[in-house]
DSSP file (Angstrom, degrees, kcal/mol; ACC not computed):
  #  RESIDUE AA STRUCTURE BP1 BP2  ACC     N-H-->O    O-->H-N    N-H-->O    O-->H-N    TCO  KAPPA ALPHA  PHI   PSI    X-CA   Y-CA   Z-CA
    1    1 A M              0   0    0      0, 0.0     2,-0.4     0, 0.0    43,-0.2   0.000 360.0 360.0 360.0 141.6    0.0    0.0    0.0
    2    2 A V  E     -A   43   0A   0     41,-2.8    41,-2.8     2,-0.0     2,-0.5  -0.991 360.0-155.3-127.1 136.3    1.1    3.5   -0.8
    3    3 A I  E     -A   42   0A   0     -2,-0.4     2,-0.4    39,-0.2    39,-0.2  -0.967  27.0-176.9-106.7 124.4   -0.1    6.8    0.6
    4    4 A A  E     -A   41   0A   0     37,-2.6    37,-3.1    -2,-0.5     2,-0.4  -0.952  20.4-174.4-131.2 142.9    0.5    9.6   -1.8
    5    5 A V  E    S+A   40   0A   0     -2,-0.4    35,-0.1    35,-0.2     3,-0.1  -0.997  75.4  20.7-130.4 137.4    0.1   13.4   -2.0
    6    6 A G  S    S+     0   0    0     33,-0.7     2,-0.4    -2,-0.4    -1,-0.1   0.578  95.1 107.6  86.0   8.9    0.7   15.5   -5.1
    7    7 A I  S    S-     0   0    0     32,-0.3    -1,-0.3    34,-0.0    -3,-0.1  -0.955  71.5-115.3-119.2 139.9    0.5   12.7   -7.6
    8    8 A T     >  -     0   0    0     -2,-0.4     4,-1.9     1,-0.1     3,-0.2  -0.388  18.7-124.8 -72.1 148.7   -2.4   12.3   -9.9
    9    9 A P  H  > S+     0   0    0      0, 0.0     4,-2.5     0, 0.0     5,-0.1   0.822 112.1  60.2 -62.3 -28.3   -4.6    9.2   -9.6
   10   10 A Q  H  > S+     0   0    0      2,-0.2     4,-1.1     1,-0.2    -3,-0.0   0.908 104.7  47.9 -63.8 -44.4   -4.0    8.4  -13.2
   11   11 A N  H  4 S+     0   0    0      1,-0.2     4,-0.4     2,-0.2    -1,-0.2   0.883 114.0  46.8 -64.5 -38.2   -0.2    8.2  -12.5
   12   12 A L  H >X S+     0   0    0     -4,-1.9     4,-1.9     1,-0.2     3,-1.6   0.895 106.2  58.6 -70.2 -37.7   -0.8    5.9   -9.5
   13   13 A A  H 3< S+     0   0    0     -4,-2.5    -1,-0.2     1,-0.3    -2,-0.2   0.777  94.3  66.7 -62.1 -28.3   -3.3    3.7  -11.5
   14   14 A A  T 3< S+     0   0    0     -4,-1.1    -1,-0.3     1,-0.2    -2,-0.2   0.766 117.5  23.5 -67.6 -22.2   -0.5    3.0  -14.0
   15   15 A S  T <4 S+     0   0    0     -3,-1.6     2,-0.4    -4,-0.4    -2,-0.2   0.560 121.5  54.7-115.6 -15.2    1.4    1.1  -11.2
   16   16 A F     <  -     0   0    0     -4,-1.9    29,-0.2     1,-0.1    -1,-0.1  -0.931  66.7-140.1-127.4 148.6   -1.3    0.1   -8.8
   17   17 A G  S    S+     0   0    0     27,-0.6     2,-0.4    -2,-0.4    28,-0.2   0.823  88.4  34.1 -75.8 -32.5   -4.5   -1.8   -9.2
   18   18 A S  E     -B   44   0A   0     26,-2.5    26,-2.5    -6,-0.1     2,-0.4  -0.987  60.1-178.6-130.4 131.8   -6.7    0.2   -6.9
   19   19 A V  E     +B   43   0A   0     -2,-0.4     2,-0.3    24,-0.2    24,-0.2  -0.993  10.6 173.4-128.5 124.2   -6.6    4.0   -6.2
   20   20 A Q  E     -B   42   0A   0     22,-2.7    22,-2.9    -2,-0.4     2,-0.4  -0.977  37.0-112.3-132.1 145.9   -8.9    5.6   -3.7
   21   21 A K  E     +B   41   0A   0     -2,-0.3    20,-0.2    20,-0.2     3,-0.1  -0.624  33.9 176.9 -72.5 126.9   -9.2    9.1   -2.3
   22   22 A A  E     -     0   0A   0     18,-3.2     2,-0.3    -2,-0.4    19,-0.2   0.759  56.0 -35.5-103.3 -34.1   -8.3    8.8    1.4
   23   23 A A  E     -B   40   0A   0     17,-1.5    17,-3.3     2,-0.0     2,-0.4  -0.976  48.9-114.1-173.3 173.5   -8.6   12.4    2.6
   24   24 A R  E     -B   39   0A   0     -2,-0.3     2,-0.3    15,-0.3    15,-0.2  -0.999  34.9-119.4-128.0 133.8   -8.0   16.0    1.7
   25   25 A I        +     0   0    0     13,-2.7    12,-2.6    -2,-0.4     2,-0.3  -0.551  38.1 166.0 -76.8 129.0   -5.3   18.1    3.6
   26   26 A D        -     0   0    0     -2,-0.3    10,-0.1    10,-0.2    -2,-0.0  -0.924  26.1-163.7-144.6 116.5   -6.6   21.1    5.5
   27   27 A N        -     0   0    0     -2,-0.3    -1,-0.0     4,-0.2    -2,-0.0   0.464  36.3-132.3 -81.0   0.6   -4.5   22.9    8.1
   28   28 A T  S    S+     0   0    0      1,-0.1    -1,-0.1     3,-0.1    -2,-0.0   0.345  94.0  72.0  68.7  -4.0   -7.6   24.6    9.4
   29   29 A I  S    S-     0   0    0      2,-0.1    -1,-0.1     0, 0.0     3,-0.1   0.403 104.5-116.7-117.1   1.5   -6.0   28.1    9.4
   30   30 A G        +     0   0    0      1,-0.2     2,-0.3     3,-0.0    -2,-0.0   0.649  51.0 168.2  74.9  14.8   -5.9   28.7    5.7
   31   31 A E        -     0   0    0      1,-0.1     2,-0.9    -4,-0.0    -1,-0.2  -0.482  35.2-130.5 -63.6 122.9   -2.2   28.8    5.6
   32   32 A D        +     0   0    0     -2,-0.3     2,-0.3    -3,-0.1    -1,-0.1  -0.668  50.4 138.6 -82.4 107.1   -1.2   28.6    1.9
   33   33 A N        -     0   0    0     -2,-0.9     3,-0.3     1,-0.0    -3,-0.0  -0.802  68.1 -87.4-135.9-179.4    1.4   25.9    1.5
   34   34 A D  S    S+     0   0    0     -2,-0.3    -2,-0.0     1,-0.2   -28,-0.0   0.806 124.1  43.4 -61.4 -30.2    2.2   23.2   -1.0
   35   35 A E  S >  S+     0   0    0      2,-0.1     3,-2.3     3,-0.1   -10,-0.3   0.718  80.7 115.9 -91.1 -22.4    0.0   20.6    0.8
   36   36 A Q  T 3  S+     0   0    0     -3,-0.3   -10,-0.2     1,-0.3     3,-0.1  -0.254  92.0   2.5 -54.2 122.5   -3.1   22.8    1.6
   37   37 A G  T 3  S+     0   0    0    -12,-2.6    -1,-0.3     1,-0.3   -11,-0.1   0.368  96.3 140.2  84.8  -5.6   -6.1   21.4   -0.3
   38   38 A Q    <   -     0   0    0     -3,-2.3   -13,-2.7   -14,-0.1     2,-0.3  -0.396  53.4-118.0 -73.6 148.0   -4.2   18.5   -1.8
   39   39 A T  E     - B   0  24A   0    -15,-0.2   -33,-0.7    -3,-0.1     2,-0.5  -0.680  17.3-140.2 -85.6 139.8   -5.9   15.1   -2.0
   40   40 A V  E     -AB   5  23A   0    -17,-3.3   -18,-3.2    -2,-0.3   -17,-1.5  -0.903  22.7-159.9 -98.0 123.9   -4.4   12.1   -0.1
   41   41 A W  E     -AB   4  21A   0    -37,-3.1   -37,-2.6    -2,-0.5     2,-0.5  -0.829  11.6-153.9-108.6 144.7   -4.5    9.0   -2.3
   42   42 A M  E     -AB   3  20A   0    -22,-2.9   -22,-2.7    -2,-0.3     2,-0.4  -0.981  16.9-173.5-115.9 121.9   -4.3    5.4   -1.1
   43   43 A A  E     -AB   2  19A   0    -41,-2.8   -41,-2.8    -2,-0.5     2,-0.4  -0.961   3.7-173.3-122.6 135.2   -3.0    3.0   -3.8
   44   44 A V  E     - B   0  18A   0    -26,-2.5   -26,-2.5    -2,-0.4   -27,-0.6  -0.971   4.9-160.7-128.2 140.1   -2.9   -0.8   -3.4
   45   45 A S        -     0   0    0     -2,-0.4   -29,-0.1   -29,-0.2     4,-0.0  -0.930  19.2-163.3-120.4 144.5   -1.4   -3.3   -5.8
   46   46 A T        +     0   0    0     -2,-0.4     3,-0.1     2,-0.1    -1,-0.1   0.338  59.4 116.8-100.2   5.8   -1.9   -7.0   -6.1
   47   47 A A  S    S-     0   0    0    -32,-0.2     2,-0.1     1,-0.1    -2,-0.1  -0.231  81.5 -85.4 -68.3 160.2    1.3   -7.4   -8.1
   48   48 A V    >   -     0   0    0      1,-0.1     3,-2.1     3,-0.0     4,-0.3  -0.475  38.3-124.0 -63.7 136.3    4.2   -9.4   -6.8
   49   49 A L  G >  S+     0   0    0      1,-0.3     3,-1.6     2,-0.2    -1,-0.1   0.792 106.9  67.6 -57.6 -30.6    6.4   -7.3   -4.5
   50   50 A D  G 3  S+     0   0    0      1,-0.3    -1,-0.3     3,-0.0     4,-0.1   0.698  96.5  55.8 -62.7 -19.6    9.5   -8.0   -6.6
   51   51 A T  G <  S+     0   0    0     -3,-2.1     2,-0.5     2,-0.1    -1,-0.3   0.506  89.9  88.3 -92.9  -3.0    7.9   -6.0   -9.5
   52   52 A I  S <  S-     0   0    0     -3,-1.6     2,-0.4    -4,-0.3   -37,-0.0  -0.812  82.2-123.1 -97.9 131.5    7.4   -2.8   -7.5
   53   53 A V        -     0   0    0     -2,-0.5    -2,-0.1     1,-0.1    -3,-0.0  -0.596  20.4-161.9 -68.6 124.1   10.2   -0.3   -7.2
   54   54 A A        +     0   0    0     -2,-0.4    -1,-0.1    -4,-0.1    -2,-0.0   0.145  51.8 112.4 -99.8  20.1   11.0    0.2   -3.6
   55   55 A T        -     0   0    0      1,-0.0    -2,-0.1     0, 0.0     2,-0.0  -0.833  66.7-129.4 -95.1 118.0   12.8    3.5   -3.8
   56   56 A P        -     0   0    0      0, 0.0     2,-0.3     0, 0.0    -2,-0.1  -0.378  26.9-160.3 -64.7 144.7   11.0    6.4   -2.2
   57   57 A C        -     0   0    0     -2,-0.0     2,-0.5     2,-0.0     0, 0.0  -0.935  14.4-149.7-128.2 149.7   10.7    9.5   -4.5
   58   58 A H        -     0   0    0     -2,-0.3     2,-0.2     1,-0.0     0, 0.0  -0.985   9.4-172.0-119.9 122.6   10.0   13.1   -3.8
   59   59 A F              0   0    0     -2,-0.5    -2,-0.0     1,-0.2    -1,-0.0  -0.354 360.0 360.0-106.7  49.7    8.2   15.0   -6.6
   60   60 A G              0   0    0     -2,-0.2    -1,-0.2     0, 0.0   -26,-0.0   0.357 360.0 360.0-176.5 360.0    8.3   18.6   -5.6
């Protein structure tokens, strides 16, 4: 399972079988930052673990 912010569900779906919206980030004070208002996605794959790249990436 992967929890992702700032990645489109289409990009996640290319590597994972199931992509669902888990939450939306809200800092409750309206502070404008990179994460405010972003969707948190949960992606799950049924693929064999050896086929998934296990290197964390930062896209921003």
